[in-house]
ROSE-4610 file (N, C-alpha, C; in Angstrom, 1 decimal, always signed):
// ROSE-4610
residu = [X/X/X/X/X/X/X/X/X/X/X/X/X/X/X/X/X/X/X/X/X/X/X/X/X/X/X/X/X/X/X/X/X/X/X/X/X/X/X/X/X/X/X/X/X/X/X/X/X/X/X/X/X/X/X/X/X/X/X/X/X/X/X/X/X/X/X/X/X/X/X/X/X/X/X/X/X/X/X/X/X/X/X/X/X/X/X/X/X/X/X/X/X/X/X/X/X/X/X/X/X/X/X/X/X/X/X/X/X/X/X/X/X/X/X/X/X/X/X/X/X/X/X/X/X/X/X/X/X/X/X/X/X/X/X/X/X/X/X/X/X/X/X/X/X/X/X/X/X/X/X/X/X/X/X/X/X/X/X/X/X/X/X/X/X/X/X/X/X/X/X/X/X/X/X/X/X/X/X/X/X/X/X/X/X/X/X/X/X/X/X/X/X/X/X/X/X/X/X/X/X/X/X/X/X/X/X/X/X/X/X/X/X/X/X/X/X/X/X/X/X/X/X/X/X/X/X/X/X/X/X/X/X/X/X/X/X/X/X/X/X/X/X/X/X/X/X/X/X/X/X/X/X/X/X/X/X/X/X/X/X/X/X/X/X/X/X/X/X/X/X/X/X]
num = [1/1/1/2/2/2/3/3/3/4/4/4/5/5/5/6/6/6/7/7/7/8/8/8/9/9/9/10/10/10/11/11/11/12/12/12/13/13/13/14/14/14/15/15/15/16/16/16/17/17/17/18/18/18/19/19/19/20/20/20/21/21/21/22/22/22/23/23/23/24/24/24/25/25/25/26/26/26/27/27/27/28/28/28/29/29/29/30/30/30/31/31/31/32/32/32/33/33/33/34/34/34/35/35/35/36/36/36/37/37/37/38/38/38/39/39/39/40/40/40/41/41/41/42/42/42/43/43/43/44/44/44/45/45/45/46/46/46/47/47/47/48/48/48/49/49/49/50/50/50/51/51/51/52/52/52/53/53/53/54/54/54/55/55/55/56/56/56/57/57/57/58/58/58/59/59/59/60/60/60/61/61/61/62/62/62/63/63/63/64/64/64/65/65/65/66/66/66/67/67/67/68/68/68/69/69/69/70/70/70/71/71/71/72/72/72/73/73/73/74/74/74/75/75/75/76/76/76/77/77/77/78/78/78/79/79/79/80/80/80/81/81/81/82/82/82/83/83/83/84/84/84/85/85/85/86/86/86/87/87/87/88/88/88/89/89/89/90/90/90/91/91/91]
x = [-97.8/-99.0/-98.7/-99.8/-99.6/-99.6/-98.8/-98.7/-99.9/-100.4/-101.6/-102.8/-103.9/-105.1/-105.9/-106.8/-107.8/-108.9/-109.3/-110.3/-111.6/-112.7/-114.0/-114.6/-114.8/-115.2/-116.5/-117.4/-118.6/-119.7/-120.7/-121.9/-121.5/-122.2/-122.0/-121.6/-121.5/-121.2/-120.0/-119.0/-117.9/-118.1/-118.2/-118.3/-117.0/-116.7/-115.4/-115.6/-114.5/-114.5/-115.2/-115.8/-116.5/-115.5/-114.4/-113.3/-112.1/-112.0/-110.9/-109.6/-108.5/-107.3/-106.9/-106.7/-106.3/-104.9/-104.2/-102.8/-102.8/-104.0/-104.1/-103.8/-102.8/-102.5/-102.8/-103.8/-104.2/-105.1/-105.0/-106.0/-107.1/-108.3/-109.5/-109.9/-110.3/-110.8/-112.1/-113.2/-114.5/-114.8/-115.1/-115.3/-116.5/-117.7/-118.9/-119.5/-118.8/-119.3/-119.8/-120.0/-120.5/-119.5/-119.1/-118.2/-119.1/-119.3/-120.0/-119.1/-119.2/-118.3/-119.1/-118.4/-119.0/-119.0/-119.4/-119.6/-118.4/-117.2/-115.9/-115.3/-114.8/-114.1/-112.9/-112.3/-111.2/-111.7/-112.9/-113.4/-112.5/-111.8/-110.9/-109.5/-109.3/-107.9/-107.4/-106.1/-105.5/-106.3/-106.4/-107.1/-106.3/-105.1/-104.3/-104.7/-105.4/-105.9/-106.9/-106.8/-107.7/-108.8/-109.9/-111.1/-111.3/-111.2/-111.3/-112.4/-113.3/-114.3/-113.8/-113.7/-113.2/-114.3/-114.0/-114.9/-116.2/-116.1/-117.4/-118.3/-117.8/-118.6/-118.7/-119.6/-119.9/-120.6/-120.8/-121.5/-120.8/-120.9/-120.4/-121.6/-121.8/-122.9/-122.2/-122.7/-122.2/-123.2/-122.9/-123.7/-123.3/-124.1/-123.8/-124.9/-124.6/-125.6/-126.0/-125.3/-125.6/-125.8/-126.5/-126.6/-125.3/-124.6/-123.4/-122.2/-121.5/-120.3/-119.3/-118.1/-117.0/-116.0/-115.7/-114.6/-113.7/-112.4/-111.5/-110.6/-111.0/-110.1/-110.3/-109.3/-109.4/-110.2/-111.1/-111.9/-111.7/-111.5/-111.4/-112.6/-113.3/-114.4/-114.1/-114.0/-113.7/-114.9/-116.0/-117.2/-118.4/-119.6/-120.7/-120.4/-120.7/-120.4/-121.7/-122.1/-123.3/-122.9/-123.3/-123.1/-124.5/-124.6/-125.9/-125.7/-126.4/-126.4/-127.4/-127.0/-127.9/-127.8/-128.9/-128.9/-128.9/-128.1/-128.0/-128.9/-129.7/-130.5/-132.0/-132.9/-134.3/-134.9/-135.9/-136.6/-136.2]
y = [+151.2/+151.7/+153.0/+153.9/+155.2/+155.2/+156.1/+156.2/+156.9/+157.9/+158.7/+158.3/+157.9/+157.6/+158.8/+158.5/+159.5/+159.4/+160.4/+160.4/+161.1/+160.4/+161.0/+161.3/+162.6/+163.1/+163.9/+163.6/+164.4/+164.2/+165.0/+164.9/+165.1/+164.4/+164.6/+163.2/+163.3/+162.1/+162.4/+161.5/+161.5/+160.4/+160.7/+159.7/+159.5/+158.2/+157.9/+157.9/+158.0/+158.1/+156.9/+157.1/+156.1/+155.0/+155.5/+154.5/+154.7/+154.0/+154.1/+153.4/+153.8/+153.1/+152.0/+150.8/+149.7/+149.9/+150.9/+151.1/+152.2/+152.8/+153.9/+153.3/+153.9/+153.4/+154.4/+154.1/+154.9/+154.1/+154.2/+153.6/+154.6/+154.1/+154.9/+154.8/+155.9/+156.0/+156.7/+156.1/+156.7/+157.0/+158.3/+158.8/+159.7/+159.1/+159.8/+160.3/+160.0/+160.4/+159.2/+159.5/+158.4/+158.4/+157.2/+156.9/+156.2/+156.7/+156.1/+155.4/+154.1/+153.3/+153.0/+152.9/+152.6/+151.1/+150.8/+149.4/+148.7/+149.1/+148.5/+147.7/+146.6/+145.8/+146.5/+147.4/+148.2/+149.6/+149.7/+151.0/+151.8/+151.1/+151.8/+151.9/+151.6/+151.5/+150.1/+150.0/+148.7/+147.9/+146.6/+145.8/+145.6/+146.1/+146.1/+147.3/+148.3/+149.4/+149.0/+149.5/+149.1/+150.1/+149.7/+150.6/+150.4/+151.5/+151.5/+152.4/+151.9/+152.7/+153.2/+154.5/+155.0/+154.9/+155.3/+155.2/+155.9/+157.0/+157.8/+157.0/+155.9/+155.1/+155.7/+155.2/+155.8/+154.8/+155.2/+154.5/+154.3/+153.1/+152.9/+152.5/+153.3/+153.1/+152.4/+151.2/+150.4/+150.5/+151.2/+151.4/+150.4/+149.3/+148.2/+147.9/+147.4/+147.0/+145.6/+144.9/+143.5/+143.2/+142.2/+141.9/+141.4/+140.6/+140.0/+140.8/+141.4/+142.3/+141.9/+141.7/+141.4/+142.5/+143.0/+143.9/+143.2/+143.2/+142.4/+143.2/+144.4/+145.2/+144.8/+144.8/+144.5/+145.6/+145.2/+146.2/+146.0/+147.2/+147.2/+148.0/+147.5/+148.2/+148.6/+149.9/+150.4/+151.2/+151.2/+151.9/+151.4/+152.0/+151.6/+151.7/+150.6/+150.5/+150.1/+150.9/+150.6/+150.4/+149.3/+149.0/+149.1/+149.9/+150.0/+149.7/+148.7/+148.4/+149.2/+149.9/+150.7/+150.2/+149.8/+149.3/+150.5/+150.3/+151.3/+151.0/+149.9/+149.5/+149.5/+149.7/+149.7/+148.3/+148.1/+146.8/+146.1]
z = [-98.8/-98.2/-97.6/-97.6/-97.1/-95.6/-95.0/-93.5/-92.9/-93.7/-93.2/-93.9/-93.2/-93.8/-94.3/-95.3/-95.7/-94.7/-94.0/-93.0/-93.4/-93.2/-93.5/-92.1/-91.8/-90.5/-90.6/-89.6/-89.5/-90.5/-90.5/-91.3/-92.8/-93.7/-95.1/-95.7/-97.0/-97.8/-98.7/-98.7/-99.6/-100.6/-101.9/-103.0/-103.7/-103.9/-104.5/-106.1/-106.8/-108.2/-108.9/-110.0/-110.7/-111.2/-111.7/-112.2/-111.4/-110.2/-109.3/-109.9/-109.4/-109.9/-108.8/-109.3/-108.4/-107.8/-108.4/-107.8/-106.8/-106.5/-105.5/-104.1/-103.4/-102.1/-101.0/-100.2/-99.0/-98.1/-96.9/-96.0/-95.8/-95.4/-95.2/-93.8/-93.2/-91.8/-91.9/-91.4/-91.3/-89.9/-89.6/-88.2/-88.2/-88.1/-88.0/-89.3/-90.4/-91.8/-92.6/-93.9/-94.8/-96.0/-96.3/-97.5/-98.5/-99.6/-100.7/-101.7/-101.8/-102.7/-104.0/-105.0/-106.3/-106.6/-107.8/-108.3/-108.8/-108.2/-108.7/-107.5/-107.8/-106.8/-106.2/-106.9/-106.4/-106.0/-105.5/-105.1/-104.1/-103.3/-102.3/-102.8/-104.1/-104.6/-104.5/-104.1/-103.9/-102.8/-103.1/-102.1/-100.8/-100.8/-99.5/-98.6/-99.2/-98.4/-97.4/-96.2/-95.1/-95.0/-94.4/-94.1/-92.6/-91.9/-90.4/-90.0/-89.1/-88.5/-87.1/-86.9/-85.7/-84.6/-83.4/-82.2/-82.5/-83.3/-83.6/-84.6/-85.2/-86.1/-87.4/-88.2/-89.6/-90.4/-91.7/-92.7/-94.0/-94.5/-95.9/-96.7/-97.8/-98.8/-99.9/-100.3/-101.4/-102.5/-103.6/-104.7/-105.8/-105.9/-106.8/-107.7/-108.9/-109.9/-109.8/-108.9/-108.7/-107.2/-106.8/-105.4/-104.8/-105.6/-105.1/-105.5/-104.6/-104.9/-103.8/-104.2/-103.3/-103.3/-102.1/-101.8/-100.9/-101.2/-100.5/-99.6/-99.2/-98.3/-96.9/-96.1/-94.7/-94.0/-93.0/-92.3/-90.8/-90.1/-88.6/-88.1/-87.1/-86.6/-85.1/-84.8/-83.5/-82.9/-83.6/-83.2/-84.0/-83.9/-84.7/-86.2/-86.9/-88.4/-89.1/-90.0/-90.8/-92.3/-92.8/-94.3/-95.0/-96.0/-96.7/-98.2/-98.7/-100.1/-100.8/-101.9/-102.7/-104.1/-104.7/-106.1/-107.0/-108.1/-109.1/-110.3/-110.2/-111.3/-110.9/-111.8/-111.4/-111.4/-110.6/-110.6/-109.4]
């Protein structure tokens, strides 16, 4: 596991790759920004990678083609955390 997390800070949106690598190792820290995840179970890379919301809070946008999507990464919430599901299909 990586010692230094990837941190999303301030206004704006960071979108993750469409085809992430399940072997990618890094923890994620959201601090006042928005992290847009894709339709892959390994959107954050390895399922051992953690997602942490800092005291400044933040948003995770989950863009999925189905209503039921499972992400198995550990999550720590230290501030306001907003999870938004966005459908990638019409109808």
